[in-house]
C-alpha positions as CSV (number, residue, x, y, z in Angstrom):
1,M,69.0,174.1,95.5
2,S,69.4,174.9,91.8
3,L,68.6,172.1,89.3
4,D,70.5,173.8,86.5
5,V,73.0,171.6,84.6
6,T,76.6,172.8,85.0
7,E,78.8,173.5,82.0
8,E,80.8,170.4,83.0
9,G,77.8,168.1,82.6
10,A,76.3,169.9,79.6
11,G,79.5,170.0,77.7
12,S,80.5,166.3,78.1
13,G,79.7,165.5,74.5
14,G,76.9,162.9,74.5
15,S,73.2,163.5,74.4
16,L,71.1,162.3,77.3
17,E,67.8,163.0,75.6
18,H,67.0,159.3,75.3
19,V,68.5,158.1,78.6
20,A,66.8,157.8,82.0
21,A,68.4,157.2,85.4
22,V,67.1,155.0,88.1
23,V,68.3,155.2,91.7
24,V,67.3,152.6,94.2
25,T,67.5,153.5,97.9
26,H,66.7,152.0,101.3
27,R,67.4,154.0,104.5
28,R,70.0,156.2,102.9
29,R,68.5,159.6,102.5
30,R,71.7,161.6,102.5
31,L,73.7,159.3,100.2
32,A,70.8,159.0,97.8
33,T,70.4,162.8,97.7
34,E,74.1,163.1,96.7
35,V,73.7,160.6,93.9
36,V,70.6,162.3,92.5
37,R,72.2,165.8,92.7
38,N,75.2,164.5,90.8
39,L,73.0,163.0,88.1
40,I,71.3,166.3,87.5
41,A,74.0,168.9,88.1
42,V,77.1,167.0,86.8
43,E,75.9,164.2,84.5
44,G,73.3,166.4,82.9
45,F,70.1,164.5,83.4
46,A,66.8,166.4,83.2
47,P,65.0,166.0,86.5
48,E,62.0,164.4,84.8
49,H,64.3,161.7,83.5
50,V,65.4,160.6,87.0
51,V,63.5,157.9,88.8
52,L,64.0,157.3,92.5
53,V,62.7,154.0,93.8
54,V,62.3,154.1,97.6
55,N,62.4,150.5,99.0
56,C,59.8,151.1,101.7
57,D,61.9,153.3,104.0
58,G,63.9,156.3,102.9
59,G,63.8,158.9,100.2
60,L,65.8,162.1,99.8
61,D,66.7,164.6,102.5
62,D,65.9,167.5,100.1
63,P,62.1,167.7,99.5
64,V,62.4,170.2,96.7
65,L,64.7,167.9,94.8
66,E,62.5,164.9,95.5
67,A,59.5,166.7,94.1
68,A,61.4,167.6,90.9
69,I,62.1,164.0,90.0
70,R,59.8,161.0,89.7
71,T,59.7,159.2,93.0
72,I,58.2,155.7,93.5
73,R,57.6,154.5,97.0
74,L,57.2,150.8,97.4
75,K,55.0,149.5,100.2
76,E,57.5,146.8,101.2
77,N,61.3,146.4,100.8
78,L,61.7,144.3,97.6
79,G,65.5,144.5,97.8
80,P,67.8,145.7,95.0
81,A,66.3,143.1,92.6
82,G,62.7,144.2,93.0
83,G,63.7,147.9,93.3
84,F,65.6,148.0,90.0
85,R,62.9,145.9,88.3
86,E,60.3,148.5,89.3
87,G,62.6,151.3,88.4
88,M,63.3,149.9,84.9
89,A,59.6,149.6,84.2
90,A,58.9,153.2,85.3
91,A,61.8,154.6,83.4
92,L,60.8,153.0,80.1
93,E,57.0,153.1,80.3
94,G,55.6,155.4,77.6
95,R,58.9,157.1,77.0
96,D,61.3,157.3,74.1
97,I,64.2,155.9,76.2
98,D,67.1,153.8,74.7
99,W,69.3,153.5,77.8
100,V,68.7,153.3,81.5
101,Y,71.5,154.3,84.0
102,L,71.1,152.1,87.1
103,C,72.6,153.6,90.3
104,E,72.9,152.2,93.7
105,D,72.4,154.8,96.4
106,D,76.0,154.6,97.7
107,I,77.7,154.8,94.3
108,G,78.8,158.3,95.1
109,L,81.3,156.9,97.6
110,F,83.4,155.4,94.8
111,D,85.9,157.5,92.8
112,L,84.2,157.1,89.5
113,P,85.1,159.6,86.7
114,S,82.5,162.3,86.7
115,P,80.8,163.2,84.5
116,R,80.7,159.7,83.1
117,V,77.4,158.9,81.3
118,A,77.9,161.0,78.1
119,R,81.4,159.5,77.6
120,V,80.1,156.0,78.0
121,L,77.2,156.7,75.6
122,Q,79.8,157.6,73.0
123,L,81.5,154.3,73.6
124,A,78.2,152.5,73.2
125,A,77.6,154.3,69.9
126,A,80.9,153.0,68.6
127,W,80.1,149.4,69.5
128,P,80.6,147.3,66.3
129,S,77.6,145.9,64.6
130,G,77.4,142.3,63.4
131,G,78.4,140.6,66.6
132,E,76.7,140.4,70.1
133,P,74.5,143.4,70.7
134,L,75.7,145.6,73.6
135,G,73.6,144.9,76.7
136,A,75.2,146.8,79.5
137,I,78.3,148.8,80.4
138,V,79.2,148.5,84.0
139,A,81.5,150.7,86.1
140,Y,83.4,147.8,87.6
141,G,83.2,144.1,86.9
142,R,84.4,140.6,87.9
143,R,85.6,137.5,86.2
144,F,85.0,133.9,87.3
145,G,87.8,131.6,88.5
146,R,88.4,128.4,86.6
147,H,86.4,126.0,88.6
148,S,85.0,127.3,91.9
149,G,82.5,129.9,90.8
150,G,84.4,132.5,92.8
151,T,85.1,135.8,91.2
152,D,88.0,138.3,91.1
153,A,87.7,142.0,90.6
154,F,88.8,142.8,87.0
155,V,91.0,145.9,86.9
156,P,92.5,146.3,83.4
157,P,95.8,148.1,82.6
158,A,95.3,151.9,82.4
159,D,96.9,152.2,79.0
160,G,95.2,149.4,77.1
161,P,93.9,149.9,73.5
162,E,90.3,148.9,74.2
163,A,87.9,151.2,75.9
164,L,85.3,148.5,76.7
165,L,86.3,145.0,77.9
166,P,84.2,141.9,78.6
167,V,83.5,140.8,82.2
168,D,81.5,137.9,83.5
169,V,79.4,139.5,86.3
170,A,79.2,142.8,88.1
171,A,77.5,144.6,90.9
172,W,74.7,147.1,90.0
173,G,77.0,150.0,90.9
174,A,76.4,152.5,88.1
175,T,75.4,150.5,85.0
176,L,74.3,151.8,81.6
177,L,71.7,149.3,80.5
178,A,70.3,149.0,76.9
179,R,66.5,149.1,76.6
180,T,66.8,146.1,74.2
181,V,67.7,143.9,77.2
182,V,64.4,144.7,79.0
183,D,62.5,144.4,75.7
184,A,64.0,140.9,75.4
185,G,62.4,140.0,78.8
186,V,65.6,140.0,80.8
187,L,64.7,141.5,84.2
188,P,66.0,141.3,87.8
189,D,64.4,138.4,89.6
190,D,62.9,139.7,92.9
191,R,62.9,136.3,94.4
192,W,66.6,136.8,95.3
193,F,65.8,139.9,97.3
194,F,69.4,140.7,98.2
195,G,72.7,139.1,97.4
196,Y,73.9,137.8,94.0
197,E,70.7,139.1,92.4
198,D,73.0,141.3,90.3
199,F,75.1,138.4,89.2
200,D,72.0,136.5,88.2
201,F,70.7,139.4,86.1
202,F,74.0,139.9,84.2
203,L,74.4,136.2,83.6
204,N,70.9,136.0,82.2
205,L,71.7,139.0,80.1
206,Q,74.6,137.2,78.5
207,K,72.5,134.0,78.1
208,A,70.1,136.1,76.1
209,G,72.9,137.0,73.7
210,F,73.9,140.4,74.9
211,A,77.5,141.5,75.7
212,L,78.4,142.7,79.2
213,V,81.4,145.0,79.3
214,V,83.2,147.4,81.7
215,D,84.6,150.7,80.6
216,R,88.3,150.8,81.2
217,L,88.5,154.3,82.6
218,S,86.0,153.7,85.3
219,A,87.4,150.3,86.2
220,V,90.9,151.7,86.6
221,A,89.7,154.7,88.6
222,V,88.0,152.5,91.3
223,G,90.4,149.6,91.1
224,A,91.8,150.2,94.6
225,Q,88.3,150.3,96.1
226,M,87.4,146.8,94.8
227,T,89.3,145.0,97.5
228,S,87.7,144.4,100.9
229,A,90.0,146.9,102.5
230,G,89.3,149.4,99.8
231,R,85.5,149.1,100.2
232,D,85.9,149.6,103.9
233,R,87.9,152.8,103.4
234,A,85.2,154.1,101.0
235,F,82.3,153.3,103.3
236,A,83.7,153.8,106.8
237,T,82.7,157.4,107.4
238,A,79.4,157.3,105.5
239,R,77.7,154.0,106.0
240,P,78.3,150.7,107.9
241,T,81.0,148.5,106.3
242,D,80.2,145.0,105.2
243,A,81.7,143.6,108.4
244,E,79.4,145.8,110.4
245,E,76.4,144.4,108.7
246,A,76.4,140.8,109.9
247,W,73.0,140.2,108.2
248,R,74.7,140.3,104.8
249,A,76.5,137.0,105.5
250,Y,73.1,135.2,105.5
251,Y,72.3,136.2,101.9
252,V,75.9,135.6,100.7
253,A,75.8,132.0,102.1
254,R,72.3,131.3,101.0
255,N,72.0,132.8,97.5
256,F,75.3,131.5,96.1
257,I,73.8,128.1,96.3
258,E,71.1,129.3,93.9
259,V,73.8,130.9,91.7
260,A,75.5,127.5,91.5
261,R,72.2,125.7,90.7
262,L,71.3,128.1,87.9
263,H,74.6,129.0,86.4
264,G,77.3,126.6,87.7
265,D,77.7,123.0,88.8
266,A,78.3,120.9,91.8
267,R,82.0,122.0,92.1
268,W,80.7,125.5,92.8
269,V,78.7,124.2,95.8
270,G,81.7,122.3,97.1
271,W,84.0,125.4,97.0
272,H,81.2,127.5,98.4
273,L,81.1,125.2,101.5
274,V,84.9,125.6,101.9
275,Y,84.7,129.4,101.5
276,S,81.8,129.6,103.9
277,A,83.6,127.6,106.6
278,R,86.5,129.9,106.3
279,R,84.2,133.0,106.5
280,A,82.6,131.6,109.6
281,Q,86.0,131.0,111.2
282,L,87.1,134.5,110.5
283,A,83.7,136.1,111.3
284,A,83.9,139.4,113.2
285,S,81.0,138.3,115.5
286,G,78.9,135.4,116.6
287,A,76.0,137.0,114.7
288,E,77.9,136.9,111.5
289,R,78.9,133.3,112.1
290,W,75.4,132.2,112.8
291,A,74.1,134.1,109.8
292,T,76.4,132.2,107.5
293,V,75.3,128.8,109.0
294,R,71.6,129.7,108.8
295,G,72.2,131.0,105.2
296,L,73.7,127.7,104.1
297,W,70.8,125.7,105.7
298,D,68.2,127.8,104.0
299,G,70.1,127.7,100.7
300,F,70.1,123.9,100.6
301,R,66.4,124.0,101.3
302,G,65.9,126.3,98.3
303,R,64.6,129.3,100.3
304,L,64.8,132.7,98.7
305,G,63.2,136.1,99.4
306,P,63.7,138.3,102.5
307,N,64.3,136.8,105.9
308,P,62.9,139.1,108.6
309,R,65.8,138.2,110.9
310,Y,68.3,139.5,108.4
311,L,67.5,143.0,107.3
312,R,69.2,146.4,107.3
313,D,68.6,148.5,110.4
314,T,71.1,151.3,109.7
315,G,71.7,152.5,106.2
316,E,74.1,155.4,106.8
317,W,75.7,157.4,109.5
318,D,74.2,160.8,110.2
319,A,77.1,162.7,108.7
320,P,80.6,161.9,107.5
321,A,83.3,161.9,110.1
322,A,84.9,165.0,108.3
323,E,81.8,167.0,109.3
324,T,81.1,165.6,112.7
325,G,84.5,164.5,114.1
326,T,83.2,161.0,114.6
327,S,83.5,157.8,112.6
328,G,80.4,155.9,113.9
329,P,76.7,156.2,114.0
330,G,75.2,159.5,115.2
331,E,72.4,159.9,117.7
332,G,69.2,158.4,116.5
333,D,70.6,155.7,114.3
334,A,69.3,152.9,116.4
335,A,65.7,154.1,115.7
336,R,66.2,153.9,111.9
């Protein structure tokens, strides 16, 4: 493949000279390859400014592309928290980098404006001085409810006057992170492994005095995909949906108790128990129901880190349904 930057990426108006991109992947070679290709060909990143963190298993399905970027292969799966922590360190070490663009390996499944990074950099440059320093610009964010600790997707009106709006928390998604946040010692905590590790990071970012904002154009573009049904539609032909990954329920149940302990109060725990009971009642399988119960038990015991019983076995389908005529896993998925 050609690594040349397209006119669309090169002409988007913002310099990426001092920006690095980090993609964290685990068992999603095809999806990660699409994200990396987009970063180079559309967004305009130089290949040497792209860092791929392979969480033990995976990589790219294009060896030429993988050789053109910096690839870090971890000996064990550290989860998103550990993966992004390693990626941030690699992207910033010995480089004149002011911003790091953090990307999950399935972010290409969402309808984000593309190219995006140069436009968001221009918004960052216009951030007013004298107030909170800008810490991160996320692609989609959430705001807390009044008492429960639960969050709702924040989708702003399309025609509002402000290009950047405050949010309380966010998924990693596609986040432009200021180097000053890392220099201040705010890093992902790999004890979380998976589940709410992103919430914890963004809450700590704000506690350190930085602003967390979402850019309006991106939030509006993916608004319909921020519901459970919308996520399912985005994922269904490319990777297992959340309901098809029963193991996720364990970390959702377990780690929110730690969120409440660090960032909330006892009311959050009470509501979490109510929500968890409802999730167990509506669970798609006995495995998901048991994962929720086990997660609560371990959460109250203060356990964090990976649980060998609850890990990803299938990261992506072999090919999208549009290419194969199927909507499920292809032959060989069980072995991955």
